[in-house]
C-alpha positions as a Markdown table, in Angstrom:
| # | Residue | x | y | z |
|---|---|---|---|---|
| 1 | Met | -201.9 | -61.1 | 205.7 |
| 2 | Lys | -203.1 | -57.5 | 205.9 |
| 3 | Thr | -205.5 | -59.2 | 208.4 |
| 4 | Leu | -203.3 | -61.2 | 210.2 |
| 5 | His | -200.5 | -58.3 | 210.6 |
| 6 | Arg | -204.2 | -55.9 | 211.8 |
| 7 | Gln | -204.9 | -58.6 | 214.5 |
| 8 | Glu | -201.2 | -58.7 | 215.7 |
| 9 | Lys | -201.2 | -55.1 | 216.4 |
| 10 | Glu | -204.1 | -55.3 | 218.4 |
| 11 | Gln | -202.8 | -58.1 | 220.5 |
| 12 | Leu | -199.4 | -56.3 | 221.1 |
| 13 | Lys | -201.2 | -52.5 | 221.9 |
| 14 | Lys | -203.5 | -54.9 | 224.6 |
| 15 | Leu | -200.3 | -56.4 | 226.0 |
| 16 | Phe | -198.0 | -53.3 | 226.0 |
| 17 | Gln | -201.1 | -51.4 | 227.7 |
| 18 | Gln | -201.8 | -54.3 | 230.1 |
| 19 | Glu | -198.0 | -54.2 | 231.5 |
| 20 | Gln | -197.9 | -50.6 | 231.4 |
| 21 | Ile | -194.7 | -50.7 | 228.6 |
| 22 | Asp | -193.5 | -47.0 | 228.6 |
| 23 | Arg | -193.4 | -45.2 | 225.3 |
| 24 | Phe | -196.1 | -47.3 | 223.8 |
| 25 | Glu | -197.1 | -45.0 | 221.1 |
| 26 | Asp | -193.3 | -44.7 | 220.1 |
| 27 | Arg | -193.2 | -48.7 | 220.0 |
| 28 | Tyr | -196.4 | -49.3 | 218.3 |
| 29 | Asn | -194.7 | -47.4 | 215.4 |
| 30 | Val | -191.3 | -49.5 | 215.4 |
| 31 | Leu | -194.0 | -52.7 | 215.2 |
| 32 | Glu | -196.1 | -51.0 | 212.1 |
| 33 | Ala | -192.9 | -50.4 | 210.3 |
| 34 | Phe | -191.3 | -54.2 | 211.0 |
| 35 | Leu | -194.7 | -55.5 | 210.0 |
| 36 | Gln | -194.0 | -53.8 | 206.7 |
| 37 | Thr | -190.9 | -55.9 | 205.5 |
| 38 | Glu | -191.4 | -59.7 | 205.2 |
| 39 | Gln | -187.2 | -59.8 | 205.4 |
| 40 | His | -184.9 | -61.1 | 208.1 |
| 41 | Ile | -184.1 | -57.7 | 209.2 |
| 42 | Thr | -181.1 | -56.3 | 211.8 |
| 43 | Pro | -182.0 | -53.2 | 214.0 |
| 44 | Asn | -179.9 | -51.1 | 212.0 |
| 45 | Glu | -182.0 | -51.7 | 209.1 |
| 46 | Leu | -185.1 | -51.4 | 211.0 |
| 47 | Val | -184.2 | -48.0 | 212.0 |
| 48 | Gln | -183.3 | -46.6 | 208.4 |
| 49 | Ile | -187.0 | -47.9 | 207.8 |
| 50 | Ile | -188.5 | -46.1 | 210.4 |
| 51 | Asn | -186.4 | -42.7 | 209.5 |
| 52 | Asp | -188.0 | -43.0 | 206.5 |
| 53 | Thr | -191.3 | -42.5 | 207.9 |
| 54 | Gly | -190.6 | -39.6 | 209.5 |
| 55 | His | -189.8 | -40.9 | 212.9 |
| 56 | Asn | -186.4 | -40.6 | 214.3 |
| 57 | Tyr | -185.7 | -43.2 | 216.9 |
| 58 | Ser | -182.4 | -44.0 | 218.2 |
| 59 | Arg | -180.9 | -47.8 | 217.7 |
| 60 | Asn | -181.0 | -48.6 | 221.0 |
| 61 | Phe | -184.9 | -47.7 | 221.9 |
| 62 | Val | -185.4 | -50.1 | 218.2 |
| 63 | Arg | -183.5 | -52.7 | 220.0 |
| 64 | Asp | -185.3 | -52.8 | 222.8 |
| 65 | Thr | -188.6 | -52.6 | 221.0 |
| 66 | Leu | -187.7 | -55.7 | 219.2 |
| 67 | Lys | -186.6 | -57.3 | 222.4 |
| 68 | Leu | -189.9 | -56.7 | 224.1 |
| 69 | Met | -191.3 | -58.0 | 220.8 |
| 70 | Cys | -189.6 | -61.0 | 221.2 |
| 71 | Gly | -190.4 | -61.2 | 224.4 |
| 72 | Phe | -194.3 | -61.1 | 223.9 |
| 73 | Gly | -193.8 | -63.7 | 220.9 |
| 74 | Phe | -194.2 | -61.0 | 217.5 |
| 75 | Ala | -190.8 | -61.5 | 216.5 |
| 76 | Gln | -187.8 | -64.0 | 216.7 |
| 77 | Arg | -184.2 | -63.2 | 216.9 |
| 78 | Ser | -181.6 | -65.6 | 214.9 |
| 79 | Gly | -178.0 | -65.3 | 214.0 |
| 80 | Phe | -177.5 | -67.7 | 211.1 |
| 81 | Asp | -174.0 | -69.2 | 211.8 |
| 82 | Asn | -172.7 | -66.1 | 213.5 |
| 83 | Gly | -173.7 | -63.6 | 210.9 |
| 84 | His | -175.7 | -60.0 | 211.9 |
| 85 | Val | -178.6 | -60.5 | 214.4 |
| 86 | Arg | -181.5 | -60.4 | 212.2 |
| 87 | Tyr | -185.0 | -60.4 | 213.2 |
| 88 | Glu | -188.6 | -61.9 | 211.3 |
| 89 | His | -192.0 | -61.9 | 212.0 |
| 90 | Arg | -193.7 | -65.2 | 214.5 |
| 91 | His | -197.0 | -65.6 | 213.5 |
| 92 | Leu | -198.9 | -67.6 | 215.7 |
| 93 | Gly | -199.7 | -71.5 | 214.4 |
| 94 | Gln | -197.0 | -71.0 | 211.4 |
| 95 | His | -193.5 | -72.3 | 211.0 |
| 96 | His | -190.9 | -72.4 | 208.7 |
| 97 | Asp | -187.0 | -73.5 | 208.1 |
| 98 | His | -184.4 | -71.7 | 206.1 |
| 99 | Met | -181.7 | -72.1 | 203.8 |
| 100 | Ile | -178.5 | -69.6 | 203.7 |
| 101 | Cys | -176.2 | -68.9 | 201.1 |
| 102 | Thr | -173.0 | -68.6 | 202.5 |
| 103 | Lys | -171.8 | -66.5 | 199.5 |
| 104 | Cys | -174.5 | -63.9 | 199.2 |
| 105 | Arg | -176.1 | -64.5 | 202.5 |
| 106 | Lys | -179.5 | -64.5 | 201.0 |
| 107 | Ile | -181.9 | -66.0 | 203.4 |
| 108 | Ile | -184.6 | -68.3 | 201.7 |
| 109 | Glu | -188.0 | -69.8 | 203.8 |
| 110 | Phe | -189.4 | -73.3 | 203.1 |
| 111 | Gln | -191.8 | -75.3 | 204.3 |
| 112 | Asn | -192.0 | -79.3 | 204.0 |
| 113 | Glu | -194.5 | -81.0 | 205.8 |
| 114 | Asn | -193.0 | -84.7 | 204.9 |
| 115 | Leu | -190.0 | -83.1 | 206.8 |
| 116 | Glu | -192.3 | -82.0 | 209.9 |
| 117 | His | -193.6 | -85.2 | 210.3 |
| 118 | Leu | -190.2 | -87.2 | 209.8 |
| 119 | Gln | -188.9 | -85.0 | 212.6 |
| 120 | Val | -192.0 | -85.9 | 215.0 |
| 121 | Gln | -191.6 | -89.3 | 214.0 |
| 122 | Ile | -187.4 | -89.2 | 214.5 |
| 123 | Ala | -188.1 | -88.0 | 217.7 |
| 124 | Ala | -190.6 | -90.7 | 218.7 |
| 125 | Asp | -188.6 | -93.4 | 217.5 |
| 126 | Asn | -185.9 | -92.2 | 220.1 |
| 127 | Gly | -188.3 | -91.9 | 222.7 |
| 128 | Phe | -187.9 | -88.0 | 222.8 |
| 129 | His | -190.9 | -85.1 | 222.5 |
| 130 | Met | -190.4 | -82.8 | 220.2 |
| 131 | Leu | -191.9 | -79.1 | 221.6 |
| 132 | Gln | -189.8 | -76.7 | 218.9 |
| 133 | His | -187.3 | -77.5 | 216.4 |
| 134 | Lys | -185.7 | -75.1 | 213.6 |
| 135 | Met | -183.3 | -76.2 | 210.7 |
| 136 | Glu | -181.1 | -74.1 | 208.6 |
| 137 | Ile | -179.4 | -75.3 | 205.7 |
| 138 | Tyr | -176.1 | -74.0 | 204.7 |
| 139 | Gly | -175.0 | -73.8 | 201.0 |
| 140 | Ile | -175.1 | -71.9 | 198.0 |
| 141 | Cys | -177.6 | -70.6 | 196.5 |
| 142 | Phe | -178.8 | -71.2 | 192.6 |
| 143 | Asn | -177.3 | -67.2 | 191.1 |
| 144 | Cys | -174.5 | -67.6 | 193.0 |
| 145 | Met | -173.6 | -70.9 | 191.7 |
| 146 | Glu | -174.8 | -69.9 | 188.3 |
| 147 | Asn | -172.2 | -66.9 | 188.6 |
| 148 | Arg | -169.5 | -68.8 | 189.7 |
| 149 | Val | -166.3 | -69.7 | 188.0 |
| 150 | Gln | -165.8 | -73.2 | 187.1 |
| 151 | Leu | -162.0 | -73.0 | 188.4 |
| 152 | Met | -161.3 | -71.0 | 191.4 |
| 153 | Pro | -158.6 | -71.2 | 194.3 |
| 154 | Leu | -159.4 | -73.0 | 197.2 |
| 155 | Ala | -158.8 | -70.0 | 199.0 |
| 156 | Ile | -162.4 | -68.9 | 198.0 |
| 157 | Gly | -164.0 | -72.4 | 199.0 |
| 158 | Lys | -167.0 | -72.1 | 201.1 |
| 159 | Gln | -166.6 | -74.7 | 204.9 |
| 160 | Gly | -168.9 | -77.5 | 203.6 |
| 161 | Glu | -168.1 | -77.8 | 199.6 |
| 162 | Arg | -166.5 | -80.3 | 198.6 |
| 163 | Leu | -164.1 | -80.0 | 195.6 |
| 164 | Val | -161.7 | -81.8 | 193.7 |
| 165 | Ile | -158.0 | -80.5 | 193.3 |
| 166 | Glu | -157.4 | -79.9 | 189.3 |
| 167 | Asp | -154.0 | -78.2 | 189.3 |
| 168 | Phe | -151.1 | -76.2 | 191.3 |
| 169 | Leu | -149.7 | -73.2 | 190.7 |
| 170 | Gly | -146.3 | -71.6 | 191.6 |
| 171 | Gly | -143.1 | -72.4 | 191.2 |
| 172 | Met | -141.4 | -76.2 | 192.1 |
| 173 | Ala | -140.9 | -75.2 | 196.0 |
| 174 | Ser | -144.7 | -74.8 | 196.3 |
| 175 | Arg | -145.6 | -77.8 | 194.6 |
| 176 | Met | -143.6 | -80.1 | 196.4 |
| 177 | Arg | -144.5 | -78.9 | 199.3 |
| 178 | Leu | -148.3 | -79.6 | 198.7 |
| 179 | Val | -147.1 | -83.2 | 197.5 |
| 180 | Thr | -145.0 | -83.7 | 200.5 |
| 181 | Met | -148.2 | -83.1 | 202.7 |
| 182 | Gly | -150.0 | -85.7 | 200.9 |
| 183 | Leu | -152.4 | -83.7 | 198.2 |
| 184 | Arg | -152.7 | -85.0 | 195.0 |
| 185 | Ile | -153.9 | -83.8 | 191.5 |
| 186 | Gly | -157.7 | -85.6 | 191.4 |
| 187 | Asp | -158.3 | -86.1 | 195.5 |
| 188 | Glu | -161.5 | -85.1 | 196.5 |
| 189 | Ile | -161.7 | -83.0 | 199.3 |
| 190 | Glu | -164.1 | -81.2 | 201.8 |
| 191 | Val | -163.5 | -77.4 | 203.3 |
| 192 | Val | -163.8 | -78.0 | 206.9 |
| 193 | Thr | -163.1 | -74.2 | 208.1 |
| 194 | Asn | -162.4 | -70.9 | 206.1 |
| 195 | Phe | -163.0 | -67.9 | 207.8 |
| 196 | Gly | -161.5 | -66.2 | 205.3 |
| 197 | Lys | -158.7 | -65.0 | 206.9 |
| 198 | Gly | -156.0 | -66.9 | 208.4 |
| 199 | Gln | -155.2 | -70.9 | 207.5 |
| 200 | Leu | -158.1 | -73.3 | 206.4 |
| 201 | Val | -158.6 | -76.5 | 207.2 |
| 202 | Ile | -159.5 | -79.5 | 204.5 |
| 203 | Ala | -160.0 | -82.9 | 204.6 |
| 204 | Val | -158.7 | -85.9 | 202.5 |
| 205 | Lys | -159.4 | -89.4 | 202.5 |
| 206 | Gly | -160.3 | -88.6 | 206.2 |
| 207 | Asn | -157.4 | -86.8 | 207.4 |
| 208 | Arg | -157.1 | -83.3 | 208.0 |
| 209 | Phe | -154.7 | -80.7 | 206.3 |
| 210 | Ala | -154.0 | -76.8 | 207.5 |
| 211 | Leu | -152.9 | -74.8 | 204.4 |
| 212 | Gly | -152.0 | -71.0 | 204.7 |
| 213 | Arg | -154.0 | -68.7 | 202.7 |
| 214 | Gly | -150.6 | -68.2 | 200.3 |
| 215 | Leu | -150.5 | -71.9 | 199.7 |
| 216 | Ala | -154.3 | -72.2 | 199.3 |
| 217 | His | -154.3 | -70.0 | 196.7 |
| 218 | Lys | -152.1 | -71.9 | 194.5 |
| 219 | Val | -154.4 | -74.9 | 195.1 |
| 220 | Met | -156.8 | -74.6 | 191.9 |
| 221 | Val | -160.2 | -76.7 | 192.6 |
| 222 | Ile | -163.6 | -77.5 | 190.9 |
| 223 | Gln | -166.8 | -78.1 | 192.6 |
| 224 | Lys | -167.8 | -82.1 | 192.7 |
| 225 | Glu | -171.0 | -82.0 | 191.8 |
| 226 | Arg | -169.9 | -80.0 | 188.5 |
| 227 | Glu | -167.4 | -82.4 | 187.6 |
| 228 | Ala | -169.7 | -85.3 | 187.7 |
| 229 | Ile | -172.1 | -83.3 | 185.2 |
| 230 | Thr | -169.9 | -82.5 | 182.9 |
């Protein structure tokens, strides 16, 4: 990896000087700090790393340098499901995909040659010539699954999660309201949307239901996978 990073720095130096990019030495320092981390990093996080090395560059300058690095193919930018914009290294001839935990936001890189070949085959079967692709798998990482309580309110369910209704809390009025909507204890549900505020939408037996957060806190659920294990 050190050899690869040295090559990248030499290539960037050649390209930046060729294109007469201003403040070359400062931008070179930004690249060095960027290559020191193997994480998916935000501009603000990179500014902090640079400051720790004794340099003092503005956030705008660092963002501008990252933009140039993306333009020359040394970095790539990702949003990861409307989260903070993050940057990672872009090494020539290398490709990986990502798994993103929707709870702790941890990003896990993975490579699978069988998957790569399958995607090319699928494209070819549909008369499509694939030039590039990216895969982002969203779910809950092992650590978050281990630390998560088994019985929880529907309000904290994650988008795409499949759950089973275990109980209704609250008085008779709220229970009757849920039953009247068509929800029953034992129903398997899917969280369609949940943005952490306002109403959330669930699907039960092919039907969508919108619940306010107060009502969603009264629906107690467990993860479908855990139920199957127990």
